[in-house]
C-alpha positions, 0 to 999 in steps of 0.5 A: 500500499505504501509503495502504491501511495508513494510511485503516484502520488496524484493518481485514483490508481494508488487507492486500488492496492487498499479496495484490493487489500478489503476481501484480505482483511474480511477473510482474516477477521473471520478466522480465528486470529481475528476473532481473537484479535476483535473480541479483545476489542470488544470486551467492555473493559478495554475501551478507555485503554484504547482511546488512550493506546490510539492517542498516543500513536496519533500523538507520536506520529504528529510528533515525528511529522512536526519534528521532521519540519522543524529540523528541515524548513526552520534548520535547514536539516538535510533529508538523512541528518532528519531521518538519523535523528527520527530514528533515535526516537525508536531506538530509544523506546525499544531500549526502555521498553524491557527496562518499563517492563520491568519497574512495570513489574515491580511497581505497579503500570502507573509510576514508569508510565508517569516517568516515560511520557515526563521524559518523552515531553522533556526530550521533545522540548530540548529539540529546538533547543539543541537546534537552536544553534544550526540555523542555516547550517545544510547537512 
């Protein structure tokens, strides 16, 4: 799907792969694995959790987009510099994940989640400060 969207911008044919995927998605949802996933999503006690995860994912996507715009437009960073800068975030998540799991097992999930959110917010606030001295530098 991403390849079709990348290769044919502005063309209505780029939506064809999405239409081709619909019958396969329906078939998967009706299968054993899909029923298990749908069952978890329908569990009444998890609506708030699912909404929080959706909001978190939307926030991270927006953050990546805005940081990329900031680096390329405001700081004139090149594509490689921007990509490597954005790669630090998922790399840090991958490294911190096991530690967060251990802390959640020991202290419960709320404290590590709040601490992780605060650390992420602090890091995002430092991005403009860390690039302020590089205005106009093209890499």
